[in-house]
C-alpha positions as CSV (number, residue, x, y, z in Angstrom):
1,M,-64.0,38.2,-37.7
2,H,-67.0,35.9,-37.7
3,K,-68.5,35.6,-34.2
4,P,-68.4,32.0,-33.1
5,V,-71.3,29.9,-31.8
6,L,-72.7,30.7,-28.3
7,Y,-70.1,33.4,-27.9
8,Q,-71.8,35.3,-25.0
9,E,-72.8,32.0,-23.3
10,V,-69.1,30.8,-23.4
11,L,-67.9,33.9,-21.7
12,H,-70.8,33.7,-19.1
13,Y,-69.8,30.2,-18.0
14,L,-66.0,30.6,-18.2
15,Q,-66.2,33.9,-16.3
16,P,-62.8,35.1,-17.5
17,R,-61.1,37.8,-15.4
18,P,-57.8,39.6,-15.5
19,G,-54.7,37.6,-14.5
20,Q,-56.3,34.2,-15.2
21,R,-55.1,31.4,-17.5
22,F,-57.3,29.7,-20.1
23,V,-57.0,26.9,-22.7
24,D,-59.0,27.0,-25.9
25,G,-58.5,23.4,-27.0
26,T,-60.1,24.0,-30.5
27,V,-59.0,27.5,-31.2
28,G,-60.0,27.6,-34.9
29,G,-60.0,31.2,-36.2
30,G,-59.7,32.5,-32.6
31,G,-63.2,33.9,-32.1
32,H,-63.8,32.6,-28.6
33,A,-60.1,33.2,-27.8
34,F,-60.5,36.8,-28.7
35,G,-63.3,37.2,-26.2
36,I,-61.3,35.5,-23.5
37,L,-58.2,37.6,-24.0
38,Q,-60.3,40.7,-24.2
39,A,-62.0,39.9,-20.9
40,T,-58.7,39.0,-19.1
41,Q,-56.9,42.2,-20.0
42,P,-54.3,43.4,-19.2
43,D,-52.4,40.2,-18.0
44,G,-54.6,37.2,-18.7
45,L,-53.0,34.4,-20.7
46,L,-54.3,31.8,-23.2
47,L,-53.1,28.6,-24.7
48,G,-54.7,27.9,-28.1
49,L,-54.6,24.4,-29.6
50,D,-55.6,23.2,-33.0
51,V,-54.6,20.2,-35.2
52,D,-55.4,22.3,-38.3
53,A,-52.3,24.4,-39.2
54,S,-54.2,26.7,-41.5
55,A,-56.6,27.6,-38.7
56,L,-53.7,28.6,-36.5
57,E,-52.5,31.0,-39.2
58,V,-56.0,32.7,-39.2
59,A,-56.0,32.8,-35.4
60,E,-52.6,34.4,-35.3
61,Q,-53.9,37.3,-37.4
62,N,-57.2,37.6,-35.5
63,L,-55.4,37.7,-32.1
64,K,-52.5,39.9,-33.0
65,A,-53.8,42.7,-30.8
66,F,-53.0,40.5,-27.8
67,R,-49.5,39.3,-28.8
68,G,-47.4,38.3,-25.8
69,R,-50.4,37.0,-23.9
70,Y,-51.0,33.7,-25.9
71,W,-49.4,30.6,-27.3
72,L,-50.8,28.9,-30.4
73,I,-49.7,25.3,-30.7
74,E,-50.4,22.8,-33.5
75,G,-51.8,19.8,-31.5
76,S,-54.8,18.1,-30.1
77,Y,-56.6,18.7,-26.8
78,R,-56.4,14.9,-26.4
79,D,-52.7,15.6,-25.4
80,L,-53.6,18.6,-23.2
81,A,-51.4,17.6,-20.3
82,R,-48.4,17.4,-22.5
83,H,-49.1,20.8,-24.1
84,L,-49.5,22.4,-20.7
85,A,-46.2,21.0,-19.6
86,Q,-44.7,22.3,-22.8
87,I,-45.3,25.9,-21.7
88,G,-44.8,25.3,-18.0
89,W,-48.4,25.5,-16.8
90,N,-49.6,23.2,-13.9
91,E,-53.2,24.4,-13.8
92,V,-55.6,26.8,-15.5
93,D,-58.8,28.7,-14.6
94,G,-60.8,27.4,-17.6
95,V,-60.8,25.2,-20.6
96,L,-63.0,25.5,-23.7
97,L,-63.7,22.8,-26.2
98,D,-65.7,23.8,-29.3
99,L,-66.1,20.5,-31.1
100,G,-66.9,19.7,-34.7
101,V,-66.0,21.3,-38.0
102,S,-65.3,25.1,-38.1
103,S,-66.7,27.7,-40.6
104,L,-63.2,28.1,-41.9
105,Q,-63.0,24.4,-42.9
106,L,-66.6,24.3,-44.2
107,E,-66.0,27.3,-46.5
108,A,-62.8,25.9,-48.0
109,P,-64.0,23.4,-50.8
110,E,-60.5,22.0,-51.1
111,R,-60.8,20.6,-47.5
112,G,-63.7,18.3,-48.5
113,F,-65.9,19.0,-45.5
114,S,-68.9,20.5,-47.3
115,F,-71.4,18.7,-49.6
116,R,-72.4,22.1,-51.0
117,A,-69.3,22.7,-53.1
118,E,-67.2,20.3,-55.1
119,G,-63.9,19.3,-53.6
120,P,-61.7,16.3,-52.9
121,L,-63.3,13.8,-50.4
122,D,-60.7,14.6,-47.7
123,M,-62.2,15.8,-44.3
124,R,-58.9,15.7,-42.4
125,F,-58.4,18.4,-39.7
126,D,-54.7,17.5,-39.8
127,R,-53.7,17.2,-43.4
128,G,-50.5,15.4,-42.5
129,K,-52.4,12.3,-41.3
130,S,-54.4,9.6,-43.0
131,P,-56.8,8.1,-43.9
132,T,-59.0,10.6,-45.9
133,A,-62.7,10.2,-46.3
134,A,-62.1,8.9,-49.8
135,D,-59.9,6.2,-48.4
136,L,-62.8,5.0,-46.2
137,V,-65.4,5.3,-48.9
138,N,-63.4,3.4,-51.5
139,N,-61.8,0.7,-49.4
140,L,-64.1,-0.4,-46.6
141,S,-66.5,-3.3,-47.2
142,Q,-70.2,-2.7,-47.6
143,E,-70.7,-4.1,-44.1
144,E,-68.0,-1.9,-42.6
145,L,-69.4,1.2,-44.3
146,A,-73.0,0.5,-43.1
147,K,-71.7,0.1,-39.5
148,L,-69.7,3.3,-39.7
149,L,-72.7,5.3,-41.0
150,F,-75.1,3.9,-38.5
151,R,-72.9,4.2,-35.5
152,Y,-71.3,7.6,-36.1
153,G,-74.0,9.3,-38.2
154,E,-77.0,7.6,-36.7
155,E,-78.1,7.2,-40.3
156,R,-81.2,5.0,-40.7
157,F,-80.5,4.4,-44.4
158,A,-77.0,3.2,-43.6
159,T,-77.3,-0.2,-45.3
160,Q,-78.8,1.3,-48.5
161,I,-76.2,4.1,-48.7
162,A,-73.3,1.6,-48.2
163,R,-74.7,-0.6,-50.9
164,A,-74.9,2.4,-53.3
165,I,-71.4,3.5,-52.5
166,V,-69.9,0.1,-53.1
167,S,-71.7,-0.2,-56.5
168,S,-70.6,3.3,-57.6
169,R,-66.9,3.3,-56.7
170,P,-64.6,5.1,-57.1
171,I,-66.1,8.1,-55.4
172,L,-63.5,10.9,-55.2
173,T,-65.4,14.2,-54.7
174,T,-67.8,15.7,-52.1
175,T,-70.5,16.4,-54.7
176,Q,-70.3,12.8,-56.1
177,L,-71.0,11.4,-52.6
178,A,-73.6,14.0,-51.7
179,E,-75.6,13.3,-54.9
180,L,-75.4,9.6,-54.4
181,V,-76.7,9.8,-50.9
182,S,-79.4,12.2,-52.0
183,R,-80.6,9.7,-54.5
184,V,-80.8,7.0,-51.9
185,V,-82.4,9.0,-49.1
186,G,-84.6,11.3,-51.1
187,R,-85.6,14.8,-50.3
188,H,-84.4,16.9,-47.4
189,C,-85.7,15.6,-44.1
190,G,-86.2,17.7,-41.0
191,G,-84.5,20.7,-42.5
192,I,-81.1,19.1,-43.1
193,H,-79.4,18.0,-46.3
194,P,-79.8,14.2,-46.9
195,A,-76.0,13.8,-46.9
196,T,-75.5,15.5,-43.6
197,R,-75.3,12.3,-41.5
198,T,-73.0,10.5,-43.9
199,F,-70.6,13.4,-44.0
200,Q,-70.7,13.6,-40.2
201,A,-69.9,9.9,-39.7
202,L,-67.0,10.0,-42.1
203,R,-65.5,13.1,-40.6
204,I,-65.8,11.7,-37.1
205,V,-63.9,8.5,-38.0
206,V,-61.3,10.3,-40.2
207,N,-60.4,12.6,-37.3
208,E,-60.9,10.1,-34.4
209,E,-63.1,12.8,-32.8
210,L,-64.9,10.7,-30.2
211,D,-61.6,9.1,-29.1
212,A,-60.1,12.6,-28.7
213,L,-63.0,13.7,-26.6
214,K,-62.9,10.6,-24.3
215,E,-59.2,11.2,-23.7
216,G,-59.4,15.0,-23.5
217,L,-62.2,15.5,-21.0
218,P,-60.4,13.9,-18.0
219,Q,-57.2,15.8,-18.8
220,A,-59.2,19.1,-18.9
221,I,-60.7,18.4,-15.5
222,D,-57.3,17.5,-14.1
223,A,-55.9,20.8,-15.3
224,L,-58.5,23.0,-13.7
225,K,-57.8,24.9,-10.5
226,P,-60.4,24.7,-7.8
227,R,-63.4,26.8,-9.0
228,G,-62.0,26.5,-12.6
229,R,-64.5,25.8,-15.3
230,L,-64.8,23.5,-18.3
231,V,-67.1,24.5,-21.1
232,V,-67.8,22.2,-24.0
233,I,-69.9,22.9,-27.2
234,S,-71.0,19.9,-29.1
235,F,-72.9,19.6,-32.3
236,H,-74.4,16.1,-32.4
237,S,-75.8,13.6,-29.9
238,L,-72.8,11.3,-29.7
239,E,-70.5,14.1,-28.5
240,D,-73.1,15.5,-26.2
241,R,-73.7,12.1,-24.7
242,L,-70.0,11.7,-23.9
243,V,-69.8,15.1,-22.3
244,K,-73.0,14.5,-20.3
245,N,-71.9,11.1,-19.0
246,C,-68.4,12.4,-18.1
247,F,-69.9,15.3,-16.1
248,Q,-72.4,13.0,-14.4
249,I,-69.7,10.5,-13.3
250,E,-67.3,13.3,-12.2
251,S,-70.0,14.9,-10.1
252,R,-70.8,11.8,-8.1
253,D,-69.2,10.6,-4.8
254,C,-69.6,6.9,-5.4
255,L,-69.9,4.8,-8.6
256,C,-70.6,1.5,-6.9
257,P,-73.8,-0.5,-7.8
258,P,-76.9,1.0,-6.0
259,K,-77.5,-2.2,-4.0
260,Q,-73.9,-2.5,-2.7
261,P,-74.0,-1.7,1.0
262,I,-70.5,-0.3,1.3
263,C,-68.6,1.9,-1.1
264,T,-65.4,0.2,-2.4
265,C,-64.7,2.3,-5.5
266,G,-63.3,5.3,-3.5
267,H,-64.5,7.7,-6.2
268,R,-65.1,11.3,-5.1
269,A,-66.9,14.1,-7.0
270,R,-64.5,16.4,-8.8
271,V,-66.9,18.8,-10.4
272,K,-70.2,20.6,-10.0
273,V,-72.4,20.6,-13.1
274,L,-73.5,24.1,-14.0
275,T,-75.9,23.2,-16.8
276,P,-78.4,20.4,-15.8
277,K,-79.7,20.8,-19.3
278,P,-77.6,21.8,-22.3
279,V,-77.7,25.5,-23.3
280,R,-78.9,26.1,-26.8
281,P,-78.5,29.0,-29.1
282,S,-81.2,31.6,-29.3
283,A,-83.6,31.8,-32.2
284,Q,-81.9,35.0,-33.2
285,E,-78.5,33.4,-33.3
286,V,-79.8,30.4,-35.4
287,K,-81.4,32.9,-37.8
288,S,-78.2,34.8,-38.3
289,N,-76.0,31.6,-38.3
290,P,-78.0,28.4,-39.3
291,R,-74.9,26.3,-38.5
292,A,-75.5,27.0,-34.8
293,R,-78.9,25.2,-34.7
294,S,-77.5,21.9,-33.4
295,A,-75.1,23.4,-30.9
296,R,-75.3,22.4,-27.2
297,L,-73.2,23.8,-24.4
298,R,-72.5,22.1,-21.2
299,A,-70.3,23.5,-18.3
300,A,-68.9,22.2,-15.1
301,E,-66.9,23.8,-12.2
302,K,-64.0,22.0,-10.4
303,L,-64.7,21.5,-6.8
304,A,-62.2,22.5,-4.1
305,R,-60.7,19.7,-2.2
306,G,-62.9,18.5,0.6
307,E,-66.2,19.8,-0.9
């Protein structure tokens, strides 16, 4: 089984122990979940969520040594409260969110996530939903495409790429799109493929990833026991910024304007931030797994009432 990104760091910040309950909100192939279940032997429990049904099949095989101690549910962590209620859990000792696309998805050309192998321009985590990336590429206006690429991919050539896409329609495969973007952008810049940001932007929109994160983070904090921990791994600045801002807000006692003499918001800190700066993978990990290079881990601990 492929070892997932920041594996040891995840276990360090979650601090799993026997008898505890955890949620892996993006279980994928079960790499992190395996470590959590191993560390919580003999009686720790885990709920694994994923919107990708094929990922859950792989996770079931990889976690079979721990059968009877986990639930795997096809669903999103944006509905975490509902899924916890589904199995009768009120609170948990830790929640992990490993965001972005998994190795399983990248290595399957038919899923359309990778620009390195030809496949349909799909990019859906949940293949029962729409739209696909092809729907966006072939139906949005030039202006809408440019805004999408700039906002979600932070692509400085967004206008030029959007213009080229509209003039080259229909675009139906990953390699078609990657080659078109490469012609517009030019050579690799900063060590990444020129189509990286375009593919990222489309994937984020297709799967509503930022909306899921905005909805899921508060539910994860709600679900934690006092001293429970939330660990989030993100892979681009938009996700990391949302996590950072959430942790900053939830670690403050008052959100009123600085010049306001009396607090009227009533907000109280719910977490303690454990990572003032994001934790990055080691040079050795990046060398063995180049996909880890952009990973950032942030962690927070739920405060006990009255702290």
